[in-house]
C-alpha positions, 0 to 999 in steps of 0.5 A: 500500500505504501508503495502505491501511495508514494507512486500516486503522490509522485504522479500527482506532483508531475501532473500539478507541475504540467498543469502549472505550466499550461495554466500560466501559459494560457493566462499569460497569452490572454490579451492585455495584462494587469497594467492595461487594466489599471490604465483603463481604470485610471486614464491619468496613468502615463506611459512612464508610469505604466513602464515602471509598473511593468518593471515592478510586477516583472511584466517586462520579462518573457513569459517563461522567465516569469513562470520560473520566478513564480515556481521558485518562489512557490517551492519556498512557500511564497505563492505570490501577491494578489493584485485584485485583493491587494494581499498575499494569495493564500490570504485571499484564498482561505476565506473563499476556500472555507466557504466552498468546503462548507458548501461542497461537503454539505451538498455532496453529503445530502445528495448522497444521503438521498440519491443512494437509497433512492437508486437502490430502491428503484433498482430493486423494483425495476419498471414499477411505478415507484421506479418510474417516479424516481426516474422522473424526479432524477431527470427533472433534477438533471434538466433544471438549469442551476441559475433558474433553480436558484432564482426560483428558490430565491423568489419562493423562500426569500421574496414570497415567504421571507423565510431565508435571506436571498444571498450573501454570507453571514459574515457580510451581514455581521452574524456571528453565531452558528445558528445565524450563519445557517440561513445563509447556507440553506438555499445554495446548499439546496440548489447544489443538492438538487442538481446532484441528486438526479445524476447520482440516483441514475448511476446508483440505479443502473449499477445496482440493476447490473449487479443484481443480474450477476450469477453470484446474486442468483446463488445467494438468493438460491441459498434462501437469503432475504432480499435485504441481505442480498442487496445490502450484503452482497450487491451493494459493495460491488454496485458502489464501485462505478458510483465511487468514480462519479463521486470522486470526479464530482469533488473537483467539479463542485470545488471550482464549478459552482460559479453559477450557484455562487453568482446567483446567491452572491456567495464568495466561494472558489468558483467566483474567485477563479472567475474574477482572477482570470478576468482580472488577469491576476496571474498568481491568484488564478494559477493557485486556485486552478492548481487547488482544483486540480489537486482536489481532483487528483485526490478524488481519484486516489480516494476512488482507487483506494475505495475500490480495494475496500469495496471489492476484495478481489481488487488488491493494491497490486492490481491497482499498481499494475 
């Protein structure tokens, strides 16, 4: 196991290095630079001022030279300075990262708590009325556009009923206690949960139906085992393998891809931070944010590989290494 983990960590570091080169290059090739944005915002900046600012920020150097300088500093723990937020990159990331982790873990947990039992229930009663009803609800959740769902939730619970705030965070409203912070999380968490339940339900149902058709399941039933023992004791572990893959991929998507939900609810998370940093040509901030999303995706894949061996005794770490 230790050799497998060391090898995967080494491969992950290589992927992060390659991604840092690609991301820095793509951002650097975007038209304009931070100084051009400063000039457009303040027409009183002269060409001499602009040249001096480019010298201070190192923008007068070739792109490869700027990247090597950033890489050397990053290896020593200095991730650079965010021009948009006028503070070190990590200080700008931490608040958004904590907000996103709360949103990600809460919505993913709720989605799985609903989707997995629903998918199992539908798979054990294929083509019944309950199966059709669960499938209909799953397709509805998949089909609803996130921005439209967010707006509907705001109109219903914030505008019409007045039960919950329309958006923002508890910190921005001056709330301090945990109970005061919960109302600001309800609507974005519900929105992301509804968006994720449908897909996970469909994957769980399809995987469970396929597993229940296997020979060893028929053997277990022939031995006189109860339906619950067959489903939960024999089929569930194997049926979870493809579902674990989807869950692992969702970690990276939710980390950086909740931009629409965060925008609708004015929630300052990582999706909004990545968008703002790219549009503002904030090289350091955009690069670190995207590398964090890459690292989380790699961690999700590693978690999935280890979970495969835990779910299916036929899978060993030697098999995974091969």
